[in-house]
N, CA, C and O of each residue as an XYZ file, in Angstrom:
500
protein
N     -63.900     33.205     26.093
C     -65.211     33.877     26.242
C     -65.163     34.485     27.767
O     -65.233     33.697     28.710
N     -65.042     35.917     28.002
C     -65.023     36.409     29.153
C     -66.349     37.016     29.604
O     -66.988     37.627     28.747
N     -66.842     36.927     30.837
C     -68.083     37.534     31.232
C     -67.854     38.011     32.729
O     -67.160     37.351     33.502
N     -68.398     39.043     33.047
C     -68.328     39.727     34.338
C     -68.961     38.936     35.329
O     -70.144     38.623     35.199
N     -68.267     38.573     36.333
C     -68.764     37.747     37.379
C     -69.986     38.436     38.171
O     -70.124     39.658     38.112
N     -70.818     37.676     38.869
C     -71.878     38.397     39.864
C     -71.207     38.921     40.974
O     -71.567     39.953     41.540
N     -70.146     38.178     41.339
C     -69.535     38.756     42.733
C     -68.472     39.953     42.047
O     -68.364     40.249     40.857
N     -67.849     40.438     43.049
C     -66.848     41.557     42.640
C     -65.590     41.222     42.204
O     -64.868     42.187     41.955
N     -65.161     40.222     42.055
C     -63.906     39.868     41.438
C     -63.823     39.341     40.346
O     -64.600     38.422     40.088
N     -62.898     39.748     39.426
C     -62.361     39.421     38.283
C     -63.363     38.913     37.269
O     -64.576     39.109     37.347
N     -62.660     38.148     36.178
C     -63.663     37.812     34.995
C     -63.582     36.064     35.203
O     -62.597     35.427     35.575
N     -64.750     35.606     34.889
C     -64.844     34.124     35.006
C     -64.824     33.565     33.352
O     -65.594     34.040     32.518
N     -64.076     32.762     33.110
C     -63.999     32.306     31.640
C     -64.115     30.919     31.645
O     -64.000     30.257     32.676
N     -64.355     30.405     30.458
C     -64.495     28.956     30.069
C     -63.017     28.506     29.643
O     -62.255     29.357     29.185
N     -62.653     27.324     29.775
C     -61.435     27.088     29.181
C     -61.565     26.343     27.918
O     -62.188     25.286     27.817
N     -60.862     27.028     26.821
C     -60.939     26.281     25.433
C     -60.099     24.985     25.515
O     -59.097     24.817     26.210
N     -60.659     24.143     24.720
C     -60.092     22.837     24.541
C     -58.724     22.799     23.646
O     -58.573     23.428     22.599
N     -57.873     22.043     24.183
C     -56.514     22.006     23.443
C     -55.879     20.359     23.261
O     -56.415     19.497     23.957
N     -55.124     20.083     22.640
C     -54.555     18.807     22.709
C     -53.867     18.550     23.932
O     -54.037     17.508     24.565
N     -52.919     19.671     24.368
C     -51.980     19.374     25.401
C     -52.635     20.196     26.668
O     -52.615     21.418     26.517
N     -53.125     19.785     27.708
C     -53.575     20.449     28.773
C     -52.562     21.324     29.496
O     -52.976     22.357     30.022
N     -51.229     20.996     29.574
C     -50.205     21.680     30.202
C     -49.989     23.042     29.321
O     -49.725     24.126     29.842
N     -50.108     22.878     28.207
C     -49.900     24.045     27.085
C     -50.929     24.885     27.398
O     -50.673     26.071     27.610
N     -52.229     24.414     27.475
C     -53.691     25.247     27.588
C     -53.142     25.989     28.910
O     -52.959     27.204     28.833
N     -52.915     25.429     29.919
C     -52.668     26.206     31.269
C     -51.644     27.385     31.116
O     -51.871     28.508     31.566
N     -50.463     27.029     30.424
C     -49.519     27.959     30.351
C     -50.085     29.114     29.414
O     -49.856     30.289     29.700
N     -50.752     28.801     28.405
C     -51.321     29.907     27.423
C     -52.256     30.783     28.188
O     -52.237     32.014     28.216
N     -53.154     29.905     28.862
C     -54.211     30.775     29.614
C     -53.815     31.726     30.616
O     -54.396     32.785     30.851
N     -52.509     31.160     31.350
C     -51.894     32.021     32.378
C     -51.222     33.129     31.899
O     -51.023     34.099     32.630
N     -50.806     33.087     30.608
C     -49.921     34.245     29.910
C     -50.984     35.256     29.380
O     -50.488     36.339     29.069
N     -52.234     35.161     29.218
C     -53.150     35.876     28.436
C     -53.530     37.049     29.410
O     -53.963     38.081     28.897
N     -53.407     36.976     30.732
C     -53.759     38.038     31.727
C     -52.809     38.271     32.809
O     -52.053     37.379     33.195
N     -52.826     39.432     33.306
C     -51.740     39.757     34.412
C     -51.937     38.818     35.782
O     -50.979     38.455     36.464
N     -53.113     38.535     36.032
C     -53.337     37.571     37.182
C     -54.581     36.516     36.913
O     -55.757     36.819     36.708
N     -54.080     35.378     36.961
C     -54.911     34.196     36.427
C     -54.958     33.249     37.831
O     -53.963     32.900     38.466
N     -56.218     32.955     38.122
C     -56.595     32.132     39.203
C     -57.253     30.945     38.671
O     -58.296     31.117     38.040
N     -56.694     29.498     38.869
C     -57.558     28.438     38.535
C     -58.120     27.930     39.865
O     -57.322     27.658     40.762
N     -59.561     27.769     40.076
C     -60.220     27.674     41.041
C     -61.367     26.429     40.913
O     -61.598     25.736     39.922
N     -61.972     26.383     42.173
C     -63.177     25.553     42.152
C     -64.206     26.582     42.930
O     -63.830     27.358     43.809
N     -65.427     26.475     42.511
C     -66.438     27.547     42.975
C     -66.688     27.125     44.412
O     -66.972     28.055     45.167
N     -66.640     25.923     44.935
C     -66.952     25.523     46.175
C     -65.791     25.419     47.305
O     -65.981     24.918     48.413
N     -64.502     25.991     46.840
C     -63.519     25.942     47.509
C     -63.315     27.174     48.432
O     -63.396     28.276     47.889
N     -63.059     27.116     49.769
C     -63.020     28.123     50.552
C     -61.692     28.718     50.419
O     -61.656     29.919     50.684
N     -60.513     28.130     50.049
C     -59.258     28.693     50.043
C     -59.288     29.563     48.496
O     -58.736     30.650     48.332
N     -59.916     28.955     47.632
C     -60.164     29.773     46.461
C     -60.828     30.964     46.558
O     -60.625     31.937     45.832
N     -61.685     30.888     47.524
C     -62.537     32.324     47.899
C     -61.675     33.268     48.474
O     -61.621     34.433     48.080
N     -61.040     32.843     49.334
C     -60.032     33.722     50.143
C     -59.063     34.245     49.249
O     -58.832     35.448     49.370
N     -58.374     33.546     48.282
C     -57.296     34.111     47.464
C     -57.956     35.147     46.501
O     -57.379     36.201     46.230
N     -59.199     34.818     45.983
C     -59.878     35.944     45.127
C     -60.078     37.091     46.070
O     -59.646     38.194     45.734
N     -60.743     36.925     47.315
C     -60.953     38.260     48.004
C     -59.558     38.959     48.363
O     -59.609     40.182     48.496
N     -58.359     38.354     48.530
C     -57.115     38.853     48.860
C     -56.951     39.749     47.549
O     -56.806     40.965     47.677
N     -56.970     39.212     46.422
C     -56.585     40.225     45.208
C     -57.602     41.244     45.040
O     -57.296     42.397     44.734
N     -58.714     40.898     45.214
C     -59.678     42.141     45.035
C     -59.698     43.234     46.169
O     -60.114     44.379     45.991
N     -59.228     42.774     47.288
C     -59.004     43.651     48.304
C     -57.933     44.603     48.086
O     -57.850     45.731     48.572
N     -56.970     43.917     47.155
C     -55.744     44.855     47.016
C     -55.997     45.664     45.758
O     -55.096     46.397     45.349
N     -57.280     45.581     45.044
C     -57.510     46.394     43.894
C     -57.119     45.570     42.379
O     -57.127     46.044     41.243
N     -56.824     44.346     42.773
C     -56.380     43.633     41.494
C     -57.755     42.875     40.904
O     -58.625     42.441     41.659
N     -57.818     42.785     39.523
C     -58.942     42.201     38.947
C     -58.484     40.858     38.130
O     -58.312     40.899     36.912
N     -58.300     39.654     38.903
C     -57.906     38.575     38.255
C     -59.002     37.988     37.454
O     -60.198     38.172     37.681
N     -58.471     37.216     36.432
C     -59.144     36.359     35.622
C     -59.257     35.032     36.234
O     -58.212     34.415     36.445
N     -60.493     34.459     36.578
C     -60.660     33.161     37.252
C     -61.325     32.010     36.408
O     -62.408     32.198     35.854
N     -60.696     30.894     36.331
C     -61.153     29.876     35.598
C     -61.769     28.766     36.594
O     -60.964     28.025     37.158
N     -62.967     28.629     36.812
C     -63.556     27.820     37.765
C     -63.739     26.374     37.208
O     -64.667     26.074     36.456
N     -62.887     25.599     37.589
C     -62.535     24.292     36.857
C     -63.832     23.364     36.987
O     -64.132     22.577     36.089
N     -64.593     23.504     38.173
C     -65.860     22.678     38.330
C     -67.030     23.202     37.622
O     -68.039     22.512     37.768
N     -67.162     24.319     36.842
C     -68.209     24.822     36.162
C     -67.898     24.820     34.606
O     -68.552     25.464     33.786
N     -66.603     23.853     34.253
C     -66.281     24.040     32.968
C     -66.247     22.607     32.492
O     -65.148     22.055     32.545
N     -67.441     21.806     31.961
C     -67.535     20.498     31.784
C     -66.677     20.089     30.570
O     -66.524     18.877     30.423
N     -66.140     20.847     29.751
C     -65.547     20.559     28.568
C     -63.943     20.370     28.705
O     -63.321     19.602     27.972
N     -63.373     21.108     29.667
C     -62.020     21.061     29.916
C     -61.469     21.292     31.359
O     -60.255     21.322     31.566
N     -62.330     21.444     32.285
C     -62.123     21.652     33.493
C     -61.276     20.447     34.204
O     -60.273     20.677     34.880
N     -61.713     19.344     34.010
C     -60.889     18.011     34.479
C     -59.454     17.877     33.915
O     -58.502     17.558     34.628
N     -59.342     18.177     32.401
C     -58.005     18.083     32.021
C     -56.927     19.339     32.463
O     -55.703     19.204     32.467
N     -57.547     20.396     32.775
C     -56.772     21.502     33.324
C     -56.485     21.210     34.812
O     -55.428     21.583     35.323
N     -57.416     20.552     35.496
C     -57.163     20.092     36.669
C     -55.914     19.219     36.884
O     -55.020     19.427     37.703
N     -56.019     18.092     35.907
C     -54.940     17.122     35.790
C     -53.455     17.704     35.594
O     -52.444     17.285     36.158
N     -53.548     18.819     34.623
C     -52.386     19.392     34.249
C     -51.675     20.445     35.406
O     -50.475     20.717     35.445
N     -52.726     20.964     36.334
C     -52.157     21.710     37.350
C     -51.548     20.637     38.409
O     -50.482     20.927     38.954
N     -52.076     19.621     38.665
C     -51.528     18.450     39.378
C     -50.183     18.195     38.979
O     -49.263     18.148     39.795
N     -50.039     18.032     37.770
C     -48.722     17.747     37.225
C     -47.766     18.967     37.374
O     -46.611     18.764     37.748
N     -48.190     20.194     37.102
C     -47.363     21.219     37.386
C     -46.968     21.467     38.886
O     -45.803     21.790     39.116
N     -47.727     21.356     39.766
C     -47.457     21.590     41.141
C     -46.894     20.654     41.886
O     -46.324     20.916     42.945
N     -47.028     19.233     41.297
C     -46.371     18.093     41.854
C     -47.048     17.608     43.099
O     -46.411     16.909     43.886
N     -48.400     17.958     43.352
C     -49.162     17.590     44.531
C     -50.534     17.410     44.077
O     -50.944     17.886     43.018
N     -51.299     16.666     44.945
C     -52.718     16.394     44.476
C     -53.657     17.582     45.100
O     -54.834     17.607     44.740
N     -53.212     18.501     45.958
C     -54.016     19.577     46.291
C     -53.953     20.649     45.377
O     -53.066     21.485     45.552
N     -54.734     20.773     44.434
C     -54.772     21.630     43.090
C     -55.068     23.155     43.501
O     -54.187     24.014     43.506
N     -56.238     23.363     43.802
C     -56.602     24.635     43.791
C     -56.646     25.471     45.131
O     -56.945     24.865     46.161
N     -56.401     26.666     45.180
C     -56.305     27.587     44.132
C     -54.910     27.653     43.395
O     -53.902     27.562     44.096
N     -54.802     27.781     42.258
C     -53.425     28.001     41.557
C     -53.420     29.489     41.137
O     -54.388     30.060     40.634
N     -52.255     30.036     41.392
C     -52.255     31.368     40.917
C     -51.108     31.791     40.033
O     -49.982     31.485     40.426
N     -51.213     32.377     39.026
C     -50.293     32.688     37.912
C     -50.280     34.310     37.963
O     -51.331     34.949     37.934
N     -49.037     34.907     38.038
C     -48.906     36.490     37.783
C     -48.038     36.586     36.840
O     -47.054     35.845     36.844
N     -48.240     37.520     35.851
C     -47.620     37.825     34.790
C     -47.013     36.725     34.058
O     -45.859     36.824     33.640
N     -47.809     35.547     33.852
C     -47.474     34.283     33.211
C     -46.797     33.132     33.869
O     -46.670     31.983     33.445
N     -46.329     33.733     35.145
C     -45.429     32.794     35.978
C     -46.405     32.212     37.223
O     -47.215     32.845     37.899
N     -46.067     30.878     37.285
C     -46.976     30.160     38.450
C     -46.199     30.695     39.932
O     -45.024     30.605     40.287
N     -47.186     31.176     40.483
C     -46.773     31.559     41.919
C     -47.026     30.323     42.901
O     -46.261     29.956     43.793
N     -48.052     29.848     42.610
C     -48.293     28.441     43.308
C     -49.733     28.727     43.969
O     -50.549     29.602     43.680
N     -49.791     27.701     44.959
C     -51.290     27.528     45.822
C     -51.404     28.581     46.842
O     -50.492     29.407     46.884
N     -52.348     28.678     47.645
C     -52.744     29.624     48.679
C     -51.603     29.669     49.536
O     -51.487     30.808     49.987
N     -50.719     28.901     49.942
C     -49.676     28.958     50.927
C     -48.609     29.794     50.414
O     -48.039     30.573     51.178
N     -48.257     29.699     49.086
C     -47.163     30.395     48.408
C     -47.644     31.925     48.091
O     -46.868     32.881     48.087
N     -48.937     32.000     47.847
C     -49.590     33.593     47.634
C     -49.510     34.171     48.976
O     -48.954     35.265     49.074
N     -50.036     33.538     50.156
C     -49.998     34.255     51.364
C     -48.347     34.488     51.979
O     -48.008     35.452     52.666
N     -47.563     33.504     51.604
C     -46.120     33.673     51.996
C     -45.590     34.984     51.443
O     -44.991     35.810     52.131
N     -45.854     35.113     50.149
C     -45.497     36.074     49.257
C     -46.128     37.666     49.820
O     -45.439     38.681     49.926
N     -47.355     37.575     50.080
C     -48.059     38.757     50.681
C     -47.377     38.978     52.023
O     -47.062     40.147     52.242
N     -47.115     38.171     52.872
C     -46.488     38.537     54.200
C     -45.169     38.829     54.122
O     -44.702     39.443     55.082
N     -44.426     38.540     53.201
C     -42.949     38.689     53.301
C     -42.719     40.087     52.234
O     -41.610     40.566     51.999
N     -43.865     40.544     51.730
C     -43.728     41.759     50.809
C     -43.293     41.617     49.332
O     -43.027     42.586     48.620
N     -43.244     40.332     48.934
C     -42.958     40.170     47.599
C     -44.116     40.245     46.455
O     -43.947     40.489     45.260
N     -45.381     39.961     47.157
C     -46.520     39.868     46.261
C     -46.714     41.252     45.244
O     -46.854     41.354     44.025
N     -46.658     42.161     46.249
C     -46.905     43.683     45.521
C     -46.121     43.990     44.175
O     -46.589     44.388     43.108
N     -44.590     43.652     44.559
C     -43.760     44.103     43.387
C     -44.204     42.984     42.253
O     -44.124     43.286     41.062
N     -44.615     41.845     42.613
C     -44.872     41.034     41.358
C     -46.184     41.461     40.533
O     -46.281     41.314     39.314
N     -47.155     41.998     41.337
C     -48.414     42.581     40.742
C     -47.981     43.588     40.104
O     -48.418     43.644     38.954
N     -47.170     44.553     40.452
C     -46.700     45.816     39.735
C     -46.043     45.440     38.557
O     -46.463     45.921     37.504
N     -44.961     44.567     38.531
C     -44.431     44.105     37.186
C     -45.225     43.479     36.179
O     -44.914     43.431     34.989
N     -46.372     42.950     36.743
C     -47.365     42.272     35.748
C     -48.200     43.188     35.242
O     -48.813     42.914     34.210
N     -48.372     44.449     35.884
C     -49.218     45.549     35.337
C     -50.742     45.242     35.994
O     -51.761     45.807     35.596
N     -50.707     44.275     37.040
C     -51.914     44.175     37.586
C     -52.306     45.262     38.680
O     -53.482     45.426     39.005
N     -51.335     45.944     39.191
C     -51.305     46.873     40.098
C     -50.771     48.096     40.003
O     -49.558     48.023     39.804
N     -51.198     49.245     40.066
C     -50.507     50.582     39.577
C     -50.017     51.471     41.034
O     -49.395     52.515     40.834
N     -50.252     51.122     42.252
C     -49.939     51.944     43.256
C     -48.446     51.898     43.450
O     -47.917     52.579     44.328
């Protein structure tokens, strides 16, 4: 289910339940050009959403803390995928995991973020 956010960035969605949370993460990540797994109270999540919106990208955002049915399972799957306990934000571009805020900012600074967004069809400039 997609619905337009009250804020200016992306679409917020609820996570459908599945038997394998890692499979669910990968499927959700491949459904849109840019997918952010987030927590609504996380300042780094807010910053990464603002970065993409400032670039003209419309990400799909999954707010894990606002999804009582699958949020915790998705969070555990992201911990497993990242290999760290610092889960959010986690960004996928073109179905591929970019990583957390540090990886996104490093890609932005070194100039590799824009080509990734263009290749994924999220940016047309």
